[in-house]
Each structure stands twice: as structure tokens, then as C-alpha cells.
N, CA, C and O atoms as a DFTB+ gen file, in Angstrom:
280 C
 N C O
     1  1     270.427      35.576      28.346
     2  2     271.397      35.277      28.728
     3  2     272.344      34.070      28.600
     4  3     272.557      33.007      29.183
     5  1     272.779      34.729      27.603
     6  2     273.770      33.273      28.105
     7  2     274.935      33.522      28.812
     8  3     275.300      32.630      29.577
     9  1     275.589      34.511      28.734
    10  2     276.843      34.590      30.117
    11  2     276.704      35.830      30.835
    12  3     275.834      36.516      30.299
    13  1     277.231      36.396      31.861
    14  2     277.740      37.569      32.663
    15  2     278.394      37.618      33.503
    16  3     278.776      36.538      33.952
    17  1     278.801      38.706      34.066
    18  2     280.064      39.019      34.600
    19  2     279.040      39.900      36.043
    20  3     278.688      41.079      36.082
    21  1     278.808      38.855      37.019
    22  2     277.635      39.594      37.735
    23  2     278.985      40.504      38.669
    24  3     278.201      40.816      39.566
    25  1     280.008      40.990      39.029
    26  2     280.643      41.820      39.738
    27  2     280.341      43.470      39.196
    28  3     280.041      44.456      39.870
    29  1     280.557      43.326      37.646
    30  2     280.125      44.529      36.951
    31  2     278.990      44.457      36.163
    32  3     279.054      45.051      35.087
    33  1     278.001      43.893      36.427
    34  2     276.248      43.700      36.192
    35  2     276.697      43.802      33.879
    36  3     276.316      44.750      33.192
    37  1     277.259      42.955      33.483
    38  2     276.737      42.627      32.466
    39  2     276.789      41.986      31.968
    40  3     277.898      41.456      32.030
    41  1     276.065      41.495      31.246
    42  2     274.638      40.326      30.416
    43  2     275.063      40.576      29.487
    44  3     275.169      41.736      29.089
    45  1     275.642      39.010      28.514
    46  2     276.465      38.735      26.840
    47  2     275.024      37.740      27.145
    48  3     274.444      36.928      27.866
    49  1     275.035      38.664      25.810
    50  2     273.554      37.443      25.177
    51  2     274.318      37.077      23.320
    52  3     275.055      37.885      22.754
    53  1     273.950      35.906      22.789
    54  2     274.446      35.364      21.572
    55  2     273.336      35.052      21.402
    56  3     272.616      34.544      22.262
    57  1     272.907      35.404      19.839
    58  2     271.879      35.398      19.405
    59  2     272.087      34.768      18.257
    60  3     273.054      34.952      17.518
    61  1     270.943      33.808      18.033
    62  2     271.308      32.628      16.711
    63  2     270.078      32.904      15.768
    64  3     269.769      34.096      15.753
    65  1     269.337      32.123      15.014
    66  2     268.142      32.653      14.667
    67  2     267.319      31.855      15.138
    68  3     266.106      31.923      14.940
    69  1     268.194      30.564      16.172
    70  2     266.202      31.532      17.226
    71  2     265.199      32.179      17.696
    72  3     263.974      32.188      17.818
    73  1     266.899      33.134      18.088
    74  2     266.311      34.427      18.182
    75  2     265.430      35.782      17.872
    76  3     265.128      36.850      18.405
    77  1     265.131      34.744      16.179
    78  2     264.303      35.879      15.399
    79  2     262.941      35.805      16.112
    80  3     262.391      36.890      16.300
    81  1     262.381      34.823      16.491
    82  2     260.691      34.363      16.592
    83  2     260.649      34.893      18.649
    84  3     259.697      34.823      19.427
    85  1     261.784      35.275      18.849
    86  2     261.735      35.268      20.247
    87  2     262.063      36.451      20.192
    88  3     263.244      36.383      20.535
    89  1     261.752      37.978      19.914
    90  2     262.900      39.177      20.170
    91  2     261.473      39.764      20.926
    92  3     261.586      40.742      21.665
    93  1     260.628      39.369      20.794
    94  2     260.043      40.320      22.133
    95  2     260.357      39.989      23.513
    96  3     260.789      40.879      24.245
    97  1     260.129      38.384      24.106
    98  2     261.124      37.706      24.983
    99  2     262.158      38.579      25.008
   100  3     262.120      39.411      25.914
   101  1     263.221      38.620      24.132
   102  2     264.496      39.206      24.281
   103  2     264.085      40.306      24.510
   104  3     264.543      40.778      25.550
   105  1     263.292      41.031      23.887
   106  2     263.874      43.008      24.347
   107  2     263.221      42.466      26.165
   108  3     263.887      42.271      27.182
   109  1     262.159      42.393      26.013
   110  2     261.542      42.529      28.060
   111  2     262.488      41.889      28.049
   112  3     263.260      42.668      27.490
   113  1     263.252      40.699      28.325
   114  2     264.710      40.353      29.421
   115  2     265.298      41.396      29.341
   116  3     264.762      42.022      30.256
   117  1     265.946      41.985      28.953
   118  2     267.091      43.281      28.134
   119  2     266.692      44.310      28.799
   120  3     267.480      45.205      29.105
   121  1     265.598      44.333      29.073
   122  2     264.696      45.508      30.039
   123  2     264.570      45.273      31.184
   124  3     265.393      45.847      31.896
   125  1     264.303      45.039      31.370
   126  2     264.368      44.630      32.946
   127  2     265.277      44.049      33.197
   128  3     264.736      43.002      33.552
   129  1     266.655      43.825      33.339
   130  2     267.798      43.590      33.205
   131  2     268.800      45.201      33.265
   132  3     269.747      45.234      34.051
   133  1     268.627      45.905      32.773
   134  2     268.741      47.833      32.398
   135  2     268.210      47.982      33.593
   136  3     268.931      48.111      34.583
   137  1     266.685      47.986      33.675
   138  2     266.088      48.651      35.348
   139  2     266.875      48.043      36.384
   140  3     267.129      48.569      37.467
   141  1     267.265      46.856      35.981
   142  2     268.484      46.051      37.532
   143  2     269.631      46.875      37.940
   144  3     269.951      46.890      39.129
   145  1     270.676      47.980      36.543
   146  2     271.457      48.450      36.802
   147  2     272.116      47.812      35.912
   148  3     272.908      48.386      35.165
   149  1     271.868      46.476      35.867
   150  2     273.274      45.911      34.246
   151  2     272.842      46.035      32.839
   152  3     271.652      46.176      32.557
   153  1     273.755      45.989      31.969
   154  2     274.335      46.593      31.162
   155  2     274.400      45.763      29.749
   156  3     275.550      45.748      29.311
   157  1     273.202      44.883      28.708
   158  2     273.438      43.970      28.010
   159  2     273.996      44.250      26.944
   160  3     273.754      45.197      26.196
   161  1     274.787      43.409      26.836
   162  2     275.127      43.527      24.875
   163  2     275.401      42.183      23.677
   164  3     276.120      41.197      23.838
   165  1     274.841      42.425      22.869
   166  2     274.432      40.750      21.743
   167  2     275.566      41.093      20.667
   168  3     276.010      42.028      20.000
   169  1     275.743      39.769      20.925
   170  2     276.420      39.508      19.100
   171  2     275.331      37.785      18.415
   172  3     274.471      36.995      18.807
   173  1     276.060      38.036      17.401
   174  2     275.174      37.062      16.822
   175  2     275.983      36.428      17.088
   176  3     277.161      36.702      17.318
   177  1     275.012      34.713      17.094
   178  2     276.403      33.295      16.838
   179  2     277.144      33.852      15.589
   180  3     278.072      34.527      16.033
   181  1     277.156      33.873      14.549
   182  2     278.001      34.215      13.410
   183  2     279.076      34.992      14.014
   184  3     280.147      34.388      13.945
   185  1     279.123      35.716      14.377
   186  2     279.937      36.833      14.834
   187  2     280.808      36.423      15.433
   188  3     281.850      37.076      15.380
   189  1     280.782      35.052      16.348
   190  2     281.588      34.813      17.660
   191  2     282.518      33.135      16.629
   192  3     283.471      32.454      17.010
   193  1     281.553      33.007      15.108
   194  2     281.934      31.808      14.869
   195  2     282.705      32.165      14.094
   196  3     283.642      31.376      13.977
   197  1     282.759      33.046      13.465
   198  2     283.307      34.113      12.321
   199  2     284.847      34.644      12.906
   200  3     285.906      34.167      12.499
   201  1     284.773      35.409      13.638
   202  2     285.159      36.513      14.004
   203  2     285.913      36.691      15.659
   204  3     286.092      37.752      16.257
   205  1     286.106      35.919      15.919
   206  2     285.552      35.866      17.703
   207  2     286.601      36.830      18.749
   208  3     286.562      36.844      19.979
   209  1     287.537      37.619      17.844
   210  2     288.666      38.198      18.975
   211  2     288.230      39.770      18.933
   212  3     288.696      40.612      19.701
   213  1     287.238      40.042      17.890
   214  2     286.430      41.368      17.832
   215  2     285.241      40.864      19.593
   216  3     285.082      41.302      20.733
   217  1     284.922      40.164      19.059
   218  2     283.646      40.109      20.426
   219  2     284.800      40.031      21.814
   220  3     284.945      40.997      22.562
   221  1     285.472      38.876      21.971
   222  2     286.398      39.147      23.277
   223  2     286.672      39.977      23.427
   224  3     286.884      40.105      24.633
   225  1     286.965      41.324      22.613
   226  2     287.824      42.941      23.322
   227  2     286.449      43.531      23.589
   228  3     286.390      44.243      24.591
   229  1     285.226      43.358      22.822
   230  2     283.918      44.448      23.205
   231  2     283.497      44.341      24.571
   232  3     283.141      45.196      25.382
   233  1     283.715      42.107      24.694
   234  2     282.985      42.305      26.110
   235  2     283.781      42.623      27.209
   236  3     283.288      42.913      28.299
   237  1     285.476      42.574      26.908
   238  2     286.691      42.830      28.011
   239  2     286.029      44.383      27.944
   240  3     285.756      44.807      29.067
   241  1     285.675      45.445      26.677
   242  2     285.675      46.808      27.366
   243  2     284.696      47.158      27.297
   244  3     284.547      48.244      26.736
   245  1     283.423      46.403      27.853
   246  2     282.424      46.447      27.709
   247  2     282.773      46.454      29.944
   248  3     282.615      47.388      30.730
   249  1     283.190      45.197      30.177
   250  2     283.807      45.564      31.816
   251  2     284.705      46.300      32.292
   252  3     284.754      46.775      33.426
   253  1     285.558      46.436      31.300
   254  2     286.055      47.797      32.062
   255  2     285.481      48.994      32.138
   256  3     285.803      49.759      33.047
   257  1     284.571      49.335      31.225
   258  2     283.722      50.293      31.394
   259  2     283.301      50.129      32.635
   260  3     283.812      50.663      33.620
   261  1     282.462      49.469      32.636
   262  2     281.558      49.487      33.700
   263  2     282.308      49.373      35.328
   264  3     281.837      49.696      36.419
   265  1     283.714      48.751      34.961
   266  2     284.226      48.643      36.459
   267  2     284.511      50.208      36.783
   268  3     284.330      50.570      37.945
   269  1     284.969      51.202      35.772
   270  2     285.029      51.958      36.236
   271  2     284.170      53.086      36.515
   272  3     284.746      53.999      37.107
   273  1     283.066      53.255      36.275
   274  2     281.879      53.809      36.034
   275  2     281.127      53.154      37.796
   276  3     280.258      53.775      38.408
   277  1     281.594      52.150      38.159
   278  2     281.045      51.451      39.114
   279  2     280.853      51.608      40.269
   280  3     280.289      50.732      40.925
């Protein structure tokens, strides 16, 4: 997990090439967080570097939706 909003239990994972060899560990961590009531959203580093605004919007929308349902 790279960032989190504790208020709405949203975890943000930014993945790069190093995560290709850690898929299993990342999947286990995401499943653990989900079992604890968290939502996990993932983005590739290239999405952040090349087109940040849609990533920011997706994170914002996820926070709003989690706040509504929480």
C-alpha cells in the first residue's frame, strides 16, 4: 500500500515493474485489507506519471463513494 485514507478505509497501490515479481504478496495484502473492510485501488506508475488527473479523479470518486456507503 502506498497511500491510504483511513476515514473511508481506502488503500491506494501504485505498481511498477518491481511489483511484477511480487504479485502474490500484493494479492495477499489486498485480500487481507478487503477482509478488514478496506477497499483497494491500484494504478500503474506510468498512469501517474503520464496522466495524473484521471488517477486523482478516480481516487476522489472512490473516497466519495466509500464515504456515502460508510
